[in-house]
MIMAR-848783 format. One line per field, with one value per residue (C-alpha): residue number from 1; residue in one letter; x, y, z. Coordinates in steps of 0.001 Angstrom, whole numbers, padded with zeros to 6 digits. Each point is the difference from the previous one (the first is absolute). Example, Ala and Ser with C-alpha at 12.3 -4.5 7.8 and 13.67 -1.06 7.14 Angstrom:
BEGIN
n: (1,2)
res: (A,S)
x: (012300,001370)
y: (-004500,003440)
z: (007800,-000660)
//
This chain:
BEGIN
n: (1,2,3,4,5,6,7,8,9,10,11,12,13,14,15,16,17,18,19,20,21,22,23,24,25,26,27,28,29,30,31,32,33,34,35,36,37,38,39,40,41,42,43,44,45,46,47,48,49,50,51,52,53,54,55,56,57,58,59,60,61,62,63,64,65,66,67,68,69,70,71,72,73,74,75,76,77,78,79,80,81,82,83,84,85,86,87,88,89,90,91,92,93,94,95,96,97,98,99,100,101,102,103,104,105,106,107,108,109,110,111,112,113,114,115,116,117,118,119,120,121,122,123,124,125,126,127,128,129,130,131,132,133,134,135,136,137,138,139,140,141,142,143,144,145,146,147,148,149,150,151,152,153,154,155,156,157,158,159,160,161,162,163,164,165,166,167,168,169,170,171,172,173,174,175,176,177,178,179,180,181,182,183,184,185,186,187,188,189,190,191,192,193,194,195,196,197,198,199,200,201,202,203,204,205,206,207,208,209,210,211,212,213,214,215,216,217,218,219,220,221,222,223,224,225,226,227,228,229,230,231,232,233,234,235,236,237,238,239,240,241,242,243,244,245,246,247,248,249,250,251,252,253,254,255,256,257,258,259,260,261,262,263,264,265,266,267,268,269,270,271,272,273,274,275,276,277,278,279,280,281,282,283,284,285,286,287,288,289,290,291,292,293,294,295,296,297,298,299,300,301,302,303,304,305,306,307,308,309,310,311,312,313,314,315,316,317,318,319,320,321,322,323,324,325,326,327,328,329,330,331,332,333,334,335,336,337,338,339,340,341,342,343,344,345,346,347,348,349,350,351,352,353,354,355,356,357,358,359,360,361,362,363,364,365,366,367,368,369,370,371,372,373,374,375,376,377,378)
res: (M,T,A,D,M,T,F,T,A,V,A,E,A,R,P,G,P,K,W,C,A,R,W,T,L,S,W,P,A,Y,R,A,W,F,E,A,R,G,G,R,E,G,P,D,R,A,E,C,V,A,A,L,A,R,Y,M,P,E,L,V,P,V,H,R,R,L,A,M,L,A,G,G,D,D,L,A,A,R,F,L,S,T,W,C,P,P,P,Y,L,G,G,C,S,V,A,A,I,P,S,D,G,A,A,T,L,V,R,N,Y,D,L,S,P,D,L,N,E,G,L,L,L,R,T,E,W,T,G,T,P,V,M,G,M,T,E,F,L,W,G,L,S,D,G,I,N,A,H,G,L,S,V,A,L,A,F,G,G,T,H,A,T,G,R,G,F,G,I,C,T,I,L,R,Y,V,L,E,T,C,R,S,V,A,E,A,R,A,V,L,A,R,V,P,S,H,M,D,Y,N,L,V,L,A,D,A,A,G,E,T,A,S,V,E,M,H,A,G,G,G,C,T,A,R,A,P,S,I,A,T,N,H,Q,L,S,A,P,L,P,D,K,A,S,F,T,R,T,V,E,R,R,A,C,L,S,R,L,V,S,G,A,G,P,L,E,D,K,L,G,A,F,L,A,P,P,L,Y,Q,T,D,F,A,G,G,F,G,T,L,F,T,A,V,Y,A,P,R,E,A,R,M,R,L,L,W,P,D,A,E,M,C,Q,N,L,S,D,F,K,E,T,T,R,H,V,Q,L,A,P,A,P,R,D,A,S,G,A,E,T,S,A,P,G,F,A,E,L,L,R,H,V,P,P,R,N,R,P,A,A,R,N,W,L,D,R,A,E,R,G,Q,I,D,W,V,A,F,G,M,L,F,A,A)
x: (003872,-001616,-002174,-002639,-002580,-002744,000221,-003039,-000184,-003362,-001275,-002922,-000189,-002308,-000427,-002655,-000767,003584,001325,-002948,000742,003576,-001195,-002326,002867,002602,-001858,-000380,003778,000648,-002700,001538,003411,-001463,-001883,002851,002383,-002281,-001849,-003232,001769,001310,-001461,-003756,-001531,-000532,003656,001139,-002162,001107,003653,-000591,-001777,002876,002932,-001358,-003360,-000012,-000303,-003049,-002571,001958,000092,-003736,-000721,002222,-001561,-003456,001050,001413,-003463,000235,001448,001829,002896,000474,-000038,002615,002142,-000211,001021,003333,000177,002173,-000221,001658,003712,001023,003418,001564,003184,000896,002842,-000690,002122,-000472,002472,001142,000088,000205,-001130,-002950,-000503,-001483,-001486,000663,-001100,000101,-002912,001102,-002576,-001857,-002188,-002904,000137,-000249,-003161,001646,-002229,001095,-002809,-000637,-002316,-001161,-001462,000715,000267,003699,000790,002074,001236,001917,000254,-002641,000304,-002924,-002352,000445,003446,003092,003429,001208,-001556,-000025,-002452,-000786,002355,002913,000526,000943,000674,000829,000451,002326,-000489,002167,001229,-001298,-003045,-000635,-003575,-001690,-003213,-000226,-001290,000976,002723,-001889,-002821,002556,001449,-003505,-000522,003308,-000876,-003560,001035,003615,001683,003685,002561,000003,-003767,000210,002713,-002199,-002814,002304,001244,-003502,-001834,001090,000888,-000813,003334,003485,000153,002407,-001335,001583,-001605,000609,-001866,-000262,002570,002646,-000113,000428,-000011,000438,-001999,000035,-003471,000044,-002646,-002439,001039,003000,002358,003658,001395,002857,002378,000334,-003566,000003,-001603,000168,-001154,001864,000164,003354,-000758,-000985,001871,-000102,-003118,000216,-000517,002480,002166,-003009,-001477,003470,-001151,003553,001254,-003020,000443,003647,-001093,-002581,002577,002286,-002880,-001084,003550,001465,-000064,-001665,-003284,-003224,-001023,003182,-000812,-003530,001504,001746,-003425,-000607,003198,001444,000384,-003004,-002110,-001147,-001244,-000781,-003732,-000384,001560,-002293,002685,-000106,-000168,-003591,000524,002305,-001843,001598,-001530,000812,-001251,000327,-002163,-002315,000487,001184,001234,-000356,002920,000555,002821,-002048,-002834,-000886,-003106,000057,-002567,-000581,-002316,-001462,-000429,-000537,-000832,-001900,001737,000945,003444,000944,003724,002573,001891,003177,001106,000538,003752,001490,003069,002743,-002146,-002868,-002243,-002145,001184,-001676,002757,-002320,-001480,003376,-000386,-001562,002671,002845,-001108,001312,003635,002512,-000154,003472,-001067,-003265,001375,001456,-003355,-001785,002565,-000464,-003753,000463,002209,-002387,-002911,002005,000504,003490,-000576,003171,-000872,003509,-000188,-003499,001346,002865,-002476,-000975,003577,000565)
y: (-016874,003441,001889,002507,002234,002432,003448,002284,003741,001072,003396,000328,003100,-001621,-003714,-001202,-002551,-000282,-000830,-002300,-001926,-000488,-001160,-002563,-001322,-000168,-000678,-003793,-000466,002519,-001587,-003453,001411,001945,-002975,-002468,002282,000381,003174,-001195,-000266,003553,003198,000470,002743,002393,-000178,000476,003105,001369,-000420,001912,002762,000252,000020,000978,001744,001576,-003487,-001053,001352,-001613,-003354,000262,000645,-002855,-002423,000973,-000583,-003355,-001011,001032,-003368,000006,-002089,002332,003057,-001574,-000920,003507,001609,-001914,000275,-002901,-001946,-003354,000367,000430,000296,001528,001373,003355,002498,003725,003129,003766,001120,003658,001838,003740,001063,-002380,-003627,-002847,-002940,-003322,-003449,-003573,-002110,-003619,-002732,-002825,001183,-001866,002203,003487,001789,001800,003025,003639,001961,003764,001271,003077,-001868,002688,002899,-000406,-001517,-003167,-002641,-003158,-003775,-001669,-002742,-001541,001874,003448,000126,000987,-001557,003289,003231,003788,002786,003390,001730,-001953,-002311,-003521,-003153,-003661,-003022,-002981,-003031,000281,-003590,-001406,-002038,002096,001207,002413,001924,002385,000625,-001534,002245,000573,001744,002183,001045,000855,002116,001830,001016,000962,002316,001175,002595,-000501,-002493,001729,-000420,-003599,-000844,001342,-002308,-002998,000594,-000262,-002574,-003570,-002521,-003671,-001164,001327,002055,002457,003153,002632,003411,003017,003292,002935,002024,-002667,-001345,-003748,-002531,-003685,-001366,-003444,-000845,-002430,-002623,001276,003658,002288,000832,000813,002470,-001218,001455,000054,-000028,-003577,-003277,-003700,-002971,000194,002496,001316,-000574,-003660,-003164,-000858,-002006,-003701,000600,002843,-001877,-001036,003513,001592,002751,001024,000029,002006,002545,000475,000550,002598,001775,000353,001283,002770,001178,-000284,002385,-000647,000600,-000980,-002217,-002042,-000521,-001056,-002544,-001616,-000917,-002122,-002023,-002317,000166,002345,-001677,-003474,-002790,-002924,000177,-003751,000400,002924,002686,001840,003717,000736,003678,002959,003125,003431,002993,003636,002029,003481,-000911,-002405,-002594,-003587,-002678,-003761,-001713,-003529,-001345,000516,002342,003197,001725,003729,001745,003505,000802,002970,-001939,-003622,-002437,-003215,-002785,-003669,-001384,-003667,-000433,-002759,000242,-001824,-001189,-003733,-000749,-001702,-002138,000511,-001625,002395,-002682,001008,-001436,-000347,001633,001862,-003373,-001041,002421,-002675,-002577,002420,000399,-003518,000764,-000061,003202,001183,-000120,001912,003446,-001596,-001694,003326,001470,-003016,000592,003702,-000882,-002738,002410,002221,-002960,-001022,-003684,-001711,-003644,-000891,002780,-001217,-003466,001412,001831,-003325,-001044,-000362)
z: (-015974,-000183,002467,-000948,001655,-000890,001601,000080,000696,001465,001187,002424,002182,002594,000693,-002422,-002720,-001251,003462,000614,-003200,001129,003410,-001565,-002097,002765,003246,-000422,-000132,002770,002160,-000420,001001,002947,001421,-000570,001918,003024,-000944,001596,003348,-000189,001450,-000441,-002114,002900,001016,-003598,-000480,003378,-000981,-003228,001913,002473,-002414,-003436,000537,-003455,-001492,002046,-002536,-002841,001796,000725,-003689,-001161,002490,-001260,-003623,001088,001212,003638,001003,003345,-001307,-002955,002272,002262,-002994,-001427,003298,-000109,003801,001254,-003292,-000677,-000847,-003615,-001617,-003099,-001504,-001606,-000539,000518,-000369,-000056,-002670,000110,-003328,-000761,003463,-000023,000939,-002021,001908,-001734,001086,-001231,001214,000452,000559,-001728,-002929,001634,003112,-001493,-001112,-002915,000674,-000219,001649,-000022,002722,001918,002950,002596,-002451,-000860,-003410,000507,-002418,000751,-000274,002138,002603,001902,-002337,001541,001568,-001970,-000478,-001490,-001204,-000255,000841,-001520,002468,-001460,002967,-001079,002014,-000623,002247,000262,002240,003135,-000098,003301,000998,003119,000451,002369,000471,-002910,-003504,-003287,-001413,-003253,001875,001768,-003356,-001193,003118,-000443,-003559,000927,002842,-000406,-002204,000813,001224,003399,000408,-001153,002523,002813,-001111,-000279,003547,001494,-002192,000816,-002701,000560,-001497,-000702,-003186,-001580,-001662,-002233,-000503,-002233,-000402,-002391,001967,-000569,003561,000418,002824,000714,002938,001585,001338,002928,000764,002598,-000278,-000154,-002815,-000648,-002548,-002185,-002559,-002926,-001352,-001247,001088,-000722,002078,003275,002854,001129,003688,-000452,-001000,-003688,-000910,-000807,-003721,-000299,-002501,-002087,-000158,-000324,002335,001037,-003582,-001143,002796,-000974,-003596,001059,002147,-003017,-002125,002366,000735,-003473,-002933,-003316,-001845,001711,-002921,000396,003654,-000888,-002349,002958,001389,-003103,000418,002678,002927,000350,-002667,001084,-002284,002312,-000674,000529,003452,000853,-000250,-003313,-000816,-001017,-000781,000492,001177,-000487,001823,-000826,003009,-001524,-002973,001891,-002702,-000209,-002383,000172,-001721,-001272,-002184,-003181,000994,001843,001383,000806,002177,001353,002882,-001898,-003262,001006,-002810,000630,-001873,000068,-000778,-000363,000582,-000136,003245,-001017,-003436,-000341,000074,-003041,-000432,-002600,-002725,000682,001502,002943,003310,003376,002026,002420,000923,001366,002917,002197,-000928,000670,003595,000614,-000848,002888,002093,-001030,-003680,000335,-000960,-003136,-000631,000064,-002404,-002285,-000049,-000811,-002975,-001117,000021,-002359,-002334,001161,000779,001295,000739,001213,002599,000931,000822,002036,002264,001569,000801,003724)
//
């Protein structure tokens, strides 16, 4: 089995026909999700706009423009505000890697290919050039601004919710209004998130931070500047073994503290345990984003492809990528090893770490059918 996606890089200084075309394409699916998860029963438009005005006033004109381009519909305006949205989950590994007095922000984005927009968007919506990977059509899962501030998120691992904004809108706000990690941390302390999330930041001066955002408001600083899918003050999530969040955090800790060339450390993001291939199970690495704050540039990496962008010389382009090569057995025949992810969840609990290791080896073409059978032994 293989997974593939199309990634598009688009530049539009102010919301206009390019954003509108993307809205027209994506809104039907987002609307179905929003309504199915209780979006119609959420806060009304007036409350959503008031929340934006209270916490992120600089985004109010942008939201007004986007809502107009979306047709002025109340439901669309409420959706775009992301105030108290339905809960949504994800994966991700993030680290700020020190190198030569600077810091490079690196993240793996782990999710189902069907749930990501695949859009790298460059904007100047409030006057500051910003580029990043979009979520909910104007929020960001990661990005960088012209001041060299970069930020990326990782799901916090719990299902707790509170009164707050979707984290992707908060990331957009940080990059629209902040120049440094210190300024960003002040914003994160006062703008409430609706769920638990972990953020990593880096700026042009080499400053970094890791911040746990708590559902309903408040945040906690952590060290080192890494994040996976659990918070250090909370019990491990139910799916900790499936997502390998503890193992991935340990790997990131070794990367940021160890010596070695930056490119070697980037290579670790394209290999287990950081690189995930359970696309059928909704947990595969869709892209690796690498942000260089001093140069205000970024790279999107995949096992067999790369896209490079610079805020001052942004190129609109489209790239179709294969996310994970199909594993092959000893004879060279293609196998369906990634499809075994669902089956392997039924092995006895004590064998589940071995099952995950078996799947990793299978995805690299090392198919051991005897070991597969032994996984189900009581």
